[in-house]
PLY file of the C-alpha trace (Angstrom):
ply
format ascii 1.0
element vertex 296
property float x
property float y
property float z
element edge 295
property int vertex1
property int vertex2
end_header
47.08 18.93 -3.68
43.51 17.79 -3.22
42.92 20.30 -0.44
44.11 23.19 -2.57
41.83 22.28 -5.46
38.87 21.65 -3.16
39.15 24.79 -1.06
39.95 27.12 -3.95
37.24 25.67 -6.20
34.45 25.84 -3.64
35.53 29.31 -2.55
35.15 30.55 -6.12
31.76 28.88 -6.46
30.52 30.85 -3.47
32.21 34.03 -4.61
30.65 33.79 -8.06
27.20 33.31 -6.54
27.63 36.53 -4.62
28.88 38.24 -7.77
25.69 37.28 -9.61
23.68 39.33 -7.12
26.09 42.17 -6.41
27.97 42.77 -9.64
31.50 44.01 -9.13
31.70 43.65 -5.37
34.18 40.77 -5.66
36.82 43.39 -6.43
36.75 44.40 -2.81
38.30 41.01 -2.03
41.18 41.56 -4.49
44.24 39.46 -3.56
43.04 38.67 -0.01
45.28 35.66 0.53
48.58 36.69 -1.03
51.47 35.92 1.32
54.94 37.43 1.52
56.43 34.34 -0.15
54.41 35.11 -3.28
56.71 38.04 -4.01
59.55 35.65 -4.85
57.45 33.38 -7.09
58.42 34.05 -10.69
55.67 32.23 -12.60
54.37 34.22 -15.57
51.11 35.94 -14.70
49.07 35.67 -17.90
45.52 34.59 -17.15
44.31 35.27 -20.71
45.80 31.96 -21.83
46.10 28.51 -20.30
46.92 28.57 -16.59
48.96 26.00 -14.66
48.63 26.12 -10.87
51.07 24.20 -8.67
49.04 22.55 -5.87
50.99 21.48 -2.81
49.98 19.77 0.42
52.12 20.05 3.53
52.04 19.11 7.20
54.45 21.83 8.21
53.25 25.02 6.61
55.80 27.80 6.99
58.74 25.63 8.01
61.72 26.11 5.71
62.87 22.47 5.87
59.45 20.92 5.23
58.97 18.70 2.19
55.65 18.75 0.41
53.64 15.55 0.79
51.71 15.93 -2.47
52.54 17.65 -5.76
49.89 18.32 -8.39
49.42 20.77 -11.24
45.91 21.98 -12.11
45.67 23.06 -15.76
42.85 25.41 -16.78
42.06 26.42 -20.37
39.78 29.52 -20.51
38.90 28.85 -24.16
37.63 25.30 -23.64
36.76 25.77 -19.93
38.43 22.43 -19.19
40.33 21.52 -16.03
43.02 18.86 -16.14
44.99 17.48 -13.22
48.61 16.31 -13.33
49.97 14.28 -10.42
53.76 14.41 -10.12
55.42 11.56 -8.26
57.47 13.11 -5.48
60.18 10.42 -5.68
61.22 11.29 -9.23
65.00 11.69 -9.36
65.46 15.17 -10.79
68.06 17.86 -11.26
67.33 20.67 -8.78
68.99 23.98 -9.72
71.86 24.61 -7.34
71.41 21.31 -5.49
72.16 18.54 -7.98
70.27 15.26 -8.20
67.55 14.82 -5.57
63.95 13.68 -5.18
61.44 16.13 -6.63
59.86 17.00 -3.29
63.26 18.05 -1.91
63.09 21.14 -4.12
60.34 22.57 -1.93
62.38 22.12 1.24
65.41 23.79 -0.39
63.67 26.79 -1.89
59.89 26.73 -1.54
57.41 27.00 -4.42
59.75 29.01 -6.63
62.56 26.43 -6.65
60.01 23.67 -7.21
58.65 25.67 -10.17
62.15 25.99 -11.62
62.79 22.27 -11.10
59.58 21.22 -12.86
60.39 23.53 -15.76
63.97 22.22 -16.06
63.08 18.53 -15.97
59.63 18.37 -17.58
59.44 21.58 -19.62
56.17 22.54 -17.92
55.53 26.24 -17.21
53.93 26.98 -13.84
52.07 30.28 -13.48
50.72 30.20 -9.92
50.94 28.12 -6.76
48.84 27.21 -3.73
50.15 25.51 -0.59
47.50 24.00 1.68
48.06 22.82 5.22
46.38 19.43 5.73
44.47 20.82 8.70
42.77 23.16 6.26
41.73 20.26 4.06
40.11 18.46 7.01
38.25 21.56 8.15
37.06 22.41 4.62
35.68 18.91 4.02
33.80 18.88 7.34
32.46 22.39 6.72
31.30 21.92 3.15
30.50 18.21 3.00
29.24 17.44 6.53
27.84 14.07 5.44
31.22 12.98 4.08
32.30 11.41 0.79
31.59 7.80 -0.20
34.60 5.72 -1.25
35.25 2.02 -1.83
38.17 0.93 0.37
39.83 -2.14 -1.22
41.39 -3.44 2.01
42.01 -2.34 5.59
44.15 0.79 5.85
45.87 1.72 9.10
49.67 1.99 8.95
50.93 5.55 9.24
47.57 7.35 9.22
46.63 7.21 12.92
43.35 5.38 12.34
41.89 2.20 10.87
39.76 2.35 7.74
37.83 -0.87 7.23
37.48 -2.62 3.86
34.31 -1.89 1.92
32.15 1.08 1.00
32.58 3.80 3.59
31.34 7.36 4.12
34.45 9.30 5.09
34.62 12.67 6.78
37.51 15.14 6.82
40.09 13.38 9.02
39.24 9.96 7.61
39.33 11.19 4.02
42.76 12.68 4.64
43.93 9.32 5.99
42.50 7.60 2.91
44.43 9.76 0.45
47.66 9.74 2.48
47.90 5.98 3.13
51.16 4.70 1.59
51.47 1.07 2.61
49.25 -0.41 -0.06
50.06 -2.87 -2.84
50.75 -0.08 -5.33
52.94 1.95 -2.90
52.94 5.66 -3.72
51.19 5.02 -7.04
48.07 3.88 -5.20
48.12 7.04 -3.12
48.18 9.18 -6.27
45.20 7.26 -7.68
43.22 7.90 -4.50
44.09 11.60 -4.59
42.74 11.90 -8.12
39.59 9.96 -7.18
38.87 12.28 -4.25
39.48 15.42 -6.33
36.81 14.34 -8.82
34.29 13.44 -6.12
34.82 16.65 -4.20
34.47 18.65 -7.38
31.08 16.98 -7.95
30.06 18.01 -4.44
31.21 21.58 -5.05
28.90 22.15 -8.02
25.85 21.09 -5.98
26.19 23.95 -3.50
23.07 26.14 -3.57
23.91 28.83 -1.02
26.79 30.92 0.22
25.90 30.74 3.91
29.23 29.12 4.71
31.35 31.54 2.70
32.53 33.61 5.72
33.84 30.46 7.41
35.49 29.37 4.17
37.17 32.76 3.83
38.59 32.30 7.30
39.92 28.85 6.35
41.60 30.24 3.26
43.31 32.97 5.23
44.51 30.51 7.87
45.52 27.46 5.84
46.28 28.50 2.26
49.33 30.28 0.88
48.81 31.32 -2.73
49.69 33.99 -5.28
46.39 33.49 -7.14
44.30 36.62 -7.49
40.57 36.65 -6.90
39.82 37.43 -10.54
41.54 34.19 -11.62
39.70 32.21 -8.95
36.44 33.79 -10.05
36.92 32.74 -13.66
37.66 29.12 -12.79
34.92 29.02 -10.17
32.33 30.24 -12.67
33.07 27.31 -14.95
32.93 24.88 -12.03
29.61 26.33 -10.91
28.06 26.01 -14.37
29.75 22.61 -14.80
31.34 23.75 -18.06
34.57 22.06 -16.99
32.92 18.65 -17.34
34.81 15.67 -15.99
38.30 16.44 -14.73
40.91 14.64 -16.85
43.85 13.26 -14.87
47.32 11.93 -15.58
50.25 10.67 -13.53
53.84 11.56 -14.32
55.91 9.50 -14.92
53.69 7.25 -17.00
53.96 3.46 -16.82
56.98 2.05 -18.61
58.90 5.32 -18.55
60.85 4.88 -15.31
62.90 2.41 -13.28
63.13 1.94 -9.53
66.58 2.68 -8.14
68.18 3.20 -4.73
71.02 5.62 -4.00
72.99 6.18 -0.80
71.93 9.32 0.99
68.77 9.63 -1.08
66.94 6.33 -0.75
64.52 4.82 -3.25
63.89 6.96 -6.32
62.31 6.82 -9.76
64.80 7.13 -12.63
62.65 8.77 -15.29
62.81 9.06 -19.06
62.07 12.79 -19.08
62.01 13.18 -22.85
59.25 10.61 -23.10
57.26 12.23 -20.29
57.62 15.68 -21.84
55.93 14.26 -24.93
53.22 12.68 -22.79
52.52 15.99 -21.07
52.46 17.92 -24.33
49.90 15.52 -25.78
47.79 15.49 -22.62
47.61 19.29 -22.39
47.20 19.80 -26.12
44.39 17.27 -26.61
41.10 19.00 -25.86
39.01 16.16 -27.26
0 1
1 2
2 3
3 4
4 5
5 6
6 7
7 8
8 9
9 10
10 11
11 12
12 13
13 14
14 15
15 16
16 17
17 18
18 19
19 20
20 21
21 22
22 23
23 24
24 25
25 26
26 27
27 28
28 29
29 30
30 31
31 32
32 33
33 34
34 35
35 36
36 37
37 38
38 39
39 40
40 41
41 42
42 43
43 44
44 45
45 46
46 47
47 48
48 49
49 50
50 51
51 52
52 53
53 54
54 55
55 56
56 57
57 58
58 59
59 60
60 61
61 62
62 63
63 64
64 65
65 66
66 67
67 68
68 69
69 70
70 71
71 72
72 73
73 74
74 75
75 76
76 77
77 78
78 79
79 80
80 81
81 82
82 83
83 84
84 85
85 86
86 87
87 88
88 89
89 90
90 91
91 92
92 93
93 94
94 95
95 96
96 97
97 98
98 99
99 100
100 101
101 102
102 103
103 104
104 105
105 106
106 107
107 108
108 109
109 110
110 111
111 112
112 113
113 114
114 115
115 116
116 117
117 118
118 119
119 120
120 121
121 122
122 123
123 124
124 125
125 126
126 127
127 128
128 129
129 130
130 131
131 132
132 133
133 134
134 135
135 136
136 137
137 138
138 139
139 140
140 141
141 142
142 143
143 144
144 145
145 146
146 147
147 148
148 149
149 150
150 151
151 152
152 153
153 154
154 155
155 156
156 157
157 158
158 159
159 160
160 161
161 162
162 163
163 164
164 165
165 166
166 167
167 168
168 169
169 170
170 171
171 172
172 173
173 174
174 175
175 176
176 177
177 178
178 179
179 180
180 181
181 182
182 183
183 184
184 185
185 186
186 187
187 188
188 189
189 190
190 191
191 192
192 193
193 194
194 195
195 196
196 197
197 198
198 199
199 200
200 201
201 202
202 203
203 204
204 205
205 206
206 207
207 208
208 209
209 210
210 211
211 212
212 213
213 214
214 215
215 216
216 217
217 218
218 219
219 220
220 221
221 222
222 223
223 224
224 225
225 226
226 227
227 228
228 229
229 230
230 231
231 232
232 233
233 234
234 235
235 236
236 237
237 238
238 239
239 240
240 241
241 242
242 243
243 244
244 245
245 246
246 247
247 248
248 249
249 250
250 251
251 252
252 253
253 254
254 255
255 256
256 257
257 258
258 259
259 260
260 261
261 262
262 263
263 264
264 265
265 266
266 267
267 268
268 269
269 270
270 271
271 272
272 273
273 274
274 275
275 276
276 277
277 278
278 279
279 280
280 281
281 282
282 283
283 284
284 285
285 286
286 287
287 288
288 289
289 290
290 291
291 292
292 293
293 294
294 295
């Protein structure tokens, strides 16, 4: 989710800056945010090759029955230093191991990050190595802490339904709570597809803000946010590597993709499940393979 990418990226920027002055001291922070749930996560831990991190956003962190509101995969290639972002539509009708056909985001409520990892692998053939679950409160606090002047976005029309506020049409400077409302708004003309587009837009803009940071004065507060609002099995050494490339801007522009791609799914409705996306998974596996394999 956007919050996961933002918080983790900016944390590593600050951590790397410290490391430049005090070589090796980052090891004292080794695995500071690993939670008990990480013990059950079976993603292969091989940070020498390409890394796929499952990014999840949730309102109800820690509740077993909670469904994740946003599902993204951040792909990092240490050879090319590139970061790519895959948005997975939560309404995809998938086969969940042990639970049959359900929406993709139901996998998280049934079995947390590990079952969601297994589901993504089964249906899309994509290996997931790590995960990060971010409570939306953490996203709001991180934005207000690190970007106190907000982020400028162009709102195409008034947004209000379901977000507890009204965002007026036009160019606006949005702060934490408002930015969260902007990316979570669902009642637009493109339905959930529009929401995914806004998430990807905000990720890119927040990444640009992250690489402009010139001090680590806010790092202690950010550490506190991570401990309170992020569940992850990522180790500090992996965060440090990615953060270094973000700091030096070697990652360049973040490439994004949405799965399923246009023309590869149909809208259906099933009793007991609701509206779903019937997906041509073979076609989308090919799309993913090309997207991740094309470093040009």
